C-alpha positions in Angstrom: -0.4 -0.1 0.0 2.8 2.1 1.3 4.6 1.6 -2.9 1.1 2.1 -4.2 1.1 5.5 -1.9 4.6 6.9 -3.1 3.5 6.2 -7.2 0.7 8.5 -7.6 2.3 10.7 -5.2 5.3 11.0 -8.7 2.7 10.7 -11.2 1.4 13.7 -9.8 3.9 15.4 -9.4 4.9 14.6 -13.3 1.4 16.2 -14.3 2.2 19.0 -12.4 5.2 19.6 -13.9 3.2 19.4 -17.4 0.6 21.6 -16.7 3.6 23.7 -15.0 5.9 23.9 -18.8 2.3 24.6 -21.0 1.5 27.2 -19.0 5.0 28.9 -19.3 4.8 28.5 -23.0 1.3 29.6 -23.1 2.6 32.7 -21.3 5.5 33.4 -24.1 3.3 33.2 -26.3 0.8 35.9 -25.5 4.3 37.9 -25.7 5.5 37.5 -28.6 2.1 38.0 -30.1 2.0 40.8 -28.2 5.4 41.8 -29.0 3.9 41.6 -33.2 1.2 43.6 -33.2 2.5 46.2 -31.3 5.2 45.9 -33.7 2.4 46.2 -36.3 1.3 49.0 -34.9 4.5 51.4 -34.7 3.9 50.4 -38.8 1.0 51.3 -38.7 1.4 54.7 -37.0 5.0 55.1 -38.6 2.9 55.4 -42.4 -0.2 56.8 -40.7 2.0 59.8 -40.0 4.5 60.0 -43.4 1.4 60.4 -44.7 -0.1 62.9 -43.1 3.2 64.9 -42.6 2.8 64.9 -46.7 6.6 63.1 -46.3 7.9 61.8 -49.7 8.6 57.6 -49.3 11.5 56.0 -50.8 11.7 55.9 -54.0 11.8 52.3 -55.5 15.6 52.0 -58.1 14.5 52.2 -61.4 17.2 51.2 -64.4 15.1 53.8 -67.5 16.4 52.7 -71.2 16.4 56.3 -73.7 15.2 56.3 -77.1 17.0 56.9 -79.6 16.5 60.8 -80.5 16.7 61.8 -76.9 15.8 62.9 -74.4 13.5 66.2 -74.5 13.6 69.0 -72.2 12.4 72.7 -72.0 11.1 74.3 -75.5 11.4 77.3 -75.9 8.6 78.4 -79.5 9.8 75.0 -80.8 7.2 71.8 -81.5 6.6 69.5 -79.0 9.3 67.0 -78.8 8.6 64.3 -81.8 10.5 60.8 -82.5 13.2 60.6 -85.2 10.5 59.5 -87.4 8.9 62.7 -87.9 5.2 61.9 -86.0 4.2 65.5 -85.9 0.8 67.4 -83.9 -1.1 71.5 -85.3 1.6 72.5 -82.7 4.6 71.4 -84.7 3.1 74.7 -87.5 5.0 77.0 -84.7 8.3 78.4 -85.5 11.8 76.2 -84.2 14.4 78.5 -82.4 16.2 79.7 -84.8 20.2 79.7 -83.5 21.0 80.0 -80.0 24.6 82.4 -79.1 26.0 82.9 -75.8 26.1 86.0 -76.7 25.7 89.3 -78.5 28.4 88.4 -81.3 28.7 84.5 -82.3 31.7 83.4 -82.8 33.7 84.6 -85.2 35.4 82.1 -87.6 39.1 81.9 -86.9 41.7 84.2 -89.1 42.2 82.3 -92.9 45.1 84.2 -95.2 43.3 83.6 -98.7 44.6 80.0 -99.7 46.3 81.8 -103.0 45.7 85.6 -104.5 42.4 86.1 -106.7 43.4 86.3 -110.1 42.7 90.0 -111.5 40.3 88.8 -113.8 38.3 86.3 -111.0 35.4 87.6 -109.0 34.9 86.7 -105.9 32.7 83.8 -104.8 29.5 84.2 -102.0 28.0 81.4 -100.2 24.9 82.6 -98.8 22.7 79.7 -96.4 19.0 80.2 -95.2 19.1 78.1 -92.6 15.4 76.4 -91.1 13.5 75.9 -93.6 10.4 74.5 -93.3 8.4 76.0 -90.9 7.7 79.4 -92.6 7.1 78.7 -97.0 5.5 82.5 -97.2 9.1 83.6 -96.3 10.8 81.0 -97.7 8.7 80.6 -101.5 9.5 84.6 -101.4 13.7 83.5 -100.5 14.0 81.1 -103.9 12.2 83.6 -106.6 15.3 86.1 -105.8 17.6 85.8 -108.8 20.2 84.2 -106.9 22.3 81.2 -106.0 20.7 80.5 -102.4 21.3 77.3 -100.4 18.6 76.1 -98.7 18.9 73.6 -95.0 15.8 71.7 -94.9 15.5 71.1 -91.0 14.5 67.4 -90.7 10.7 66.3 -90.4 9.4 70.1 -90.1 5.8 70.2 -91.7 6.6 71.9 -95.2 10.3 70.7 -95.7 10.7 67.6 -98.1 7.3 70.0 -100.7 10.3 72.9 -99.9 13.4 71.2 -100.4 11.1 69.4 -104.3 10.4 72.9 -104.9 14.2 74.0 -104.6 15.3 70.6 -106.0 13.4 71.7 -109.5 14.1 75.5 -109.7 17.8 74.8 -109.1 18.5 75.3 -106.3 20.5 73.6 -103.0 19.4 71.4 -100.6 21.4 71.3 -97.4 19.8 68.9 -94.6 20.0 71.2 -91.5 21.3 68.2 -89.1 19.5 69.3 -85.3 22.7 68.8 -82.6 22.8 69.3 -78.5 23.5 72.7 -77.6 25.5 73.5 -74.7 22.0 75.3 -73.7 20.1 71.9 -73.2 17.7 70.8 -72.3 17.0 75.4 -71.5 16.4 75.2 -75.5 16.0 71.6 -77.5 17.5 71.5 -81.2 14.2 70.0 -81.9 12.9 66.9 -84.2 16.0 65.3 -85.4 18.2 66.1 -82.3 21.9 64.3 -82.4 23.2 64.2 -77.9 26.4 63.1 -77.2 24.6 60.3 -75.0 23.2 58.4 -77.8 25.8 55.6 -79.1 27.1 54.7 -82.5 24.2 53.3 -83.5 22.0 55.1 -82.7 23.5 58.3 -83.5 23.7 56.7 -87.4 20.5 55.5 -87.2 19.5 58.8 -86.3 20.7 60.8 -89.2 20.1 57.8 -91.2 16.2 59.1 -91.1 16.8 62.6 -90.5 18.8 61.8 -94.4 15.2 60.0 -95.3 13.1 63.0 -94.6 14.3 65.6 -96.9 15.2 65.1 -100.5 17.8 65.8 -103.3 20.3 67.0 -99.9 23.8 66.9 -101.4 25.7 68.8 -97.9 25.2 69.5 -94.3 25.6 72.0 -91.4 24.7 72.5 -88.1 21.8 73.8 -86.0 22.5 74.4 -82.6 25.3 71.8 -81.6 28.3 74.3 -79.6 28.1 70.5 -77.1 28.1 68.1 -80.2 30.4 69.7 -82.4 32.6 70.1 -80.0 33.1 65.9 -79.6 35.5 64.4 -82.3 34.7 61.0 -80.8 31.0 61.9 -81.8 31.3 63.5 -85.1 33.9 61.3 -86.2 31.0 58.4 -86.9 28.4 60.7 -88.0 31.1 62.1 -90.7 31.9 59.4 -91.9 28.2 58.3 -92.3 28.4 61.3 -94.7 31.2 60.4 -96.4 29.9 57.4 -97.4 27.1 59.1 -98.9 28.8 61.4 -100.8 28.1 64.4 -99.3 29.9 67.1 -97.4 30.0 69.0 -94.7 30.0 73.0 -93.0 30.6 74.1 -90.0 27.7 76.1 -88.7 30.4 77.5 -86.2 29.0 78.1 -83.0 31.5 77.1 -80.9 34.6 78.2 -80.7 35.5 74.4 -79.6 34.4 72.8 -82.9 35.9 69.9 -83.2 34.3 69.7 -87.6 37.5 70.9 -89.6 40.0 67.9 -87.3 37.1 65.5 -87.9 36.4 65.7 -91.2 40.5 66.2 -92.1 40.4 62.6 -90.2 38.2 61.3 -92.8 38.4 63.1 -96.4 35.0 64.7 -95.3 34.6 68.0 -97.9 34.3 70.8 -95.2 33.9 74.6 -95.1 32.8 76.6 -92.6 31.3 79.5 -91.8 32.3 83.3 -92.4 29.7 85.8 -91.2 26.7 85.7 -89.7 23.8 88.2 -91.6 21.1 88.0 -88.6 22.0 87.6 -85.4 20.5 91.1 -84.4 17.5 91.4 -86.1 16.9 94.9 -87.5 17.5 96.2 -91.6 21.1 97.8 -90.4 22.6 95.2 -89.0 21.8 93.1 -92.0 23.3 95.4 -94.4 26.7 95.6 -92.9 26.9 92.4 -92.3 26.0 91.1 -95.8 28.9 93.8 -97.3 32.0 92.1 -94.8 30.1 88.7 -96.6 31.3 90.8 -99.8 34.2 92.5 -97.8 35.9 88.9 -96.6 35.5 87.7 -100.1 37.6 90.0 -101.7 40.1 89.5 -99.6 40.3 85.8 -99.6 38.5 85.1 -103.0 35.4 83.0 -101.2 33.2 83.9 -98.7 30.0 82.2 -96.7 27.4 84.1 -94.9 23.9 82.5 -93.3 20.9 83.5 -92.7 17.6 83.1 -91.2 14.1 82.8 -92.5 13.2 86.2 -90.6 11.0 89.1 -92.0 14.0 91.5 -91.8 16.1 89.3 -94.0 14.0 89.0 -96.6 13.5 92.1 -97.3 17.0 93.3 -96.5 18.7 90.7 -98.9 15.9 91.1 -102.1 17.2 94.1 -101.8 20.0 94.4 -101.2 21.5 91.0 -104.1 22.0 93.1 -106.7 24.4 94.9 -104.9 26.2 91.8 -104.1 25.9 90.0 -107.9 27.9 93.7 -109.0 31.0 92.8 -106.3 30.6 88.7 -106.8 28.9 85.3 -108.1 26.6 83.9 -105.3 26.8 80.5 -106.3 25.8 77.0 -104.0 27.8 76.4 -100.6 29.3 73.7 -102.4 31.5 75.4 -104.9 32.8 75.8 -101.6 33.9 73.2 -100.1 37.6 71.9 -99.8 38.6 68.4 -99.3 
């Protein structure tokens, strides 16, 4: 009997130990549950506080792939950004930013002596390029009607560029592609549809160039629209100039930066090349355009030839209409291709 009592007492003791352990486990579970609920409440409170205090959420890292035609920044008097294939809306009829100058006095061309003394019976030669064609048809047609071999440089993907190039070709005028390139002022100033940017790789540059050339028929050569940053980058210019060479085209540097590497790149790939000597209308007054045109004639007499660049401003068109007979007496007005050199 005594043995049985001891056994029963031991069993009771074991049962008590199990009950105590279960109680401890239950208490621990409740503590963990409460801790989890408390943590969730803290997180929820933080989210609510961030929302009401206007604190921005932490951004996720996103990989962005830029399109080949380049980013579009703030546009001043320019159609909304279009793709490299020329998709446009009604706003594309607005005139583009014609040119960007760091100051009222644009970059002067480097001094160059005459390549040879002009013969006494040889008349000086002048090329007049009118840039930014493709938007204002009325002014472009007034220039086309003038009795002079004006060269027209057409912006790619412009609303009237291809149509006007056909008209100019029928009138036996020379056509250039006015190739948009990245300026130092980008993105405050956007060079427009079809622009070449320094961030582009070679494939993107050549694809964009090809689409631009397809958008303007009858092109004999190319000059740059803006481009104060792009033309200073020889590594980006070299493949572009190589492609132009393969297409039997030439390049005229509008010379929008003192740091231009166009001459060096053209020499490297043996691309026919020339540089602008005078901007005719970076100040829009009849007196200024008249003085610049006469300066163009003076340089042509000194060197044997000179290249001037103007834009389809009303004052430029009116002044040239009045002045071209005087210019024609002093020099031959020729297509710019006559003045490019290997």
